[in-house]
N, C-alpha and C positions, 0 to 999 in steps of 0.2 A: 472728258473728266476737265473739274475746275482748276483754276490757276491755283489755289490753296491747296488743294491735294498734288497738281503738278509739280510743285515745288517742296513741299512735303516728299515727296517722289523721291526728289534730284537731290536733298539734302542726305535722304538716306543713306542713296546711292556715291554720294560723296563722303560721307561717312565710311564707309564701304572701301572706298578706293585709297582714301587719307591714312587708314587703320595701321599703325606699323611704318609709314613710311614720312619723312619730315622734308626731305627733297623742296625743296622753294621751285626747281624747275622742273622735276617730274610732275607734282604736286597742280602748277598749272597749268600742266599742256594737260594734265588729264580733266580737269576740270573746263578745260578749252574746249574739250572733245565733249562732254558730257551736256556741258549748255547746248554745244551745236547740234549734237543729236536729238536733247530734251527739248529742246525748244524748236516751234513753227516759225518758219517766218522771217530769220534772219539769215545775211549774207557777211555776216564778221562776229564771230566774240573771241576776246582775248586781250592780254593785259599787255602792258605798260608798266616798265618800271622805272622806278625814277634813280637815277644814276648822273653824278654829278652835276646837279640843279636841273636837269630837264629827262622829262619821258621817254624813256629807250624803249625796242618794241621789243617783246616776249612771246610768249607759246601763244600760239592762236589758231584759231581757223576761218575758213576764208581765204578770200585774194590774198595777195601778198598786199604791205600795210607800209605807209609812213614810219620810217623807223626811227626818227628824233622827234620829239612835239617840245616845242617853248613850254613850261609851266605858264601859266593863264593865257597861251591858246590854244583855239579851237576848242570844242567841248571837253577835250580829256585833259589840256592843259586848266581851262576855267575849273572843274570839278578837282582840280590838284590843289589849285591855288584856294577854293574855296571852302577846300575840306567837305563837301556834300555831294552828293546824287543827285543828278543832272539831268531831267528827262526830256529832251525834245522831238517834238512832233514833226517839223520841219525842219531838217537842217539848212534848207536853204535859204531859212528866215532866223539862221542865228549866225548873228553879226561874227565874222573870222573863221565861220566854219572850215575846217580843213577836207578836204575831197580828198581823201587816199582812195576810195572808190564810187565811182560815177550813178552806182547801182543807188547808191542809199540815202535815203529819204526820211528815216527817221534812228534816235541813236539813244542808248541809257549809257550812264558813264558813275560806276560807283568810287569812292576811292576809296582806297586801301590804306587804314593805318597798325601799326603795331607801336604802345607803350604813347599814343596820342602824338606820334610821328607822321606826317603823308610819304606810303613807300612805291606808289603807283594807283594804280588804275584799272578796274576790270571795264571793258568795254564792250558793249552791243551794238550793232549796226542793222538795219531793215530796210529791203528795197520798199517798204509800204509805210505811208504817212501814218502816222499816232498810231505804231505796233504798241509803241509800252504805255504803262501806264502808274499808279501807285504801287499796284499790287505786285506788277513785273519789279518794282523798284524795291518792295520789302522782302521779296522772296529773292532777288539776285543780291542784295546786303548781308543777309541772312547765310547765303551759298560765301561771298566772300569773305565775312568773319570768321566763318567755319575753315576755311582755307589759311589765313591767317593763323588761326590756335594750333593749326595741324602743321605750320615749317618750322624750321630753324633756320631764322637768319644768321645766325652766329659761323655758322658752315659754308 
């Protein structure tokens, strides 16, 4: 299956999972699992939420992870600070990379925004170098936007 078709299918499945559900944690857990099982060659997929000025671990799939990441630090913190998706083909060449899992070699981080404010990030790691490309970024940004739209952050 081509990537575009794969992300179209993941969007369809995510819509089904979110239908009638607006809980932030429940939807983040299901989206993490959907991404984990739907994309190949991952060793981590999950969320960090912005709380009191730092990113705090949310629902994920993979090995245990760093619990808190400062905004501006590592790939996740940099994506949050810049409010832009970051693709890192080789995390060992990224200055300040935080190695939560030494098996990770590439990473893609999508910032999550609600009403123009960063609320967290969606983070994917792979044991393969160069695993992620712009097509992955586009597909994951769409999934992230769908998740934001589905969630009620007031409750």
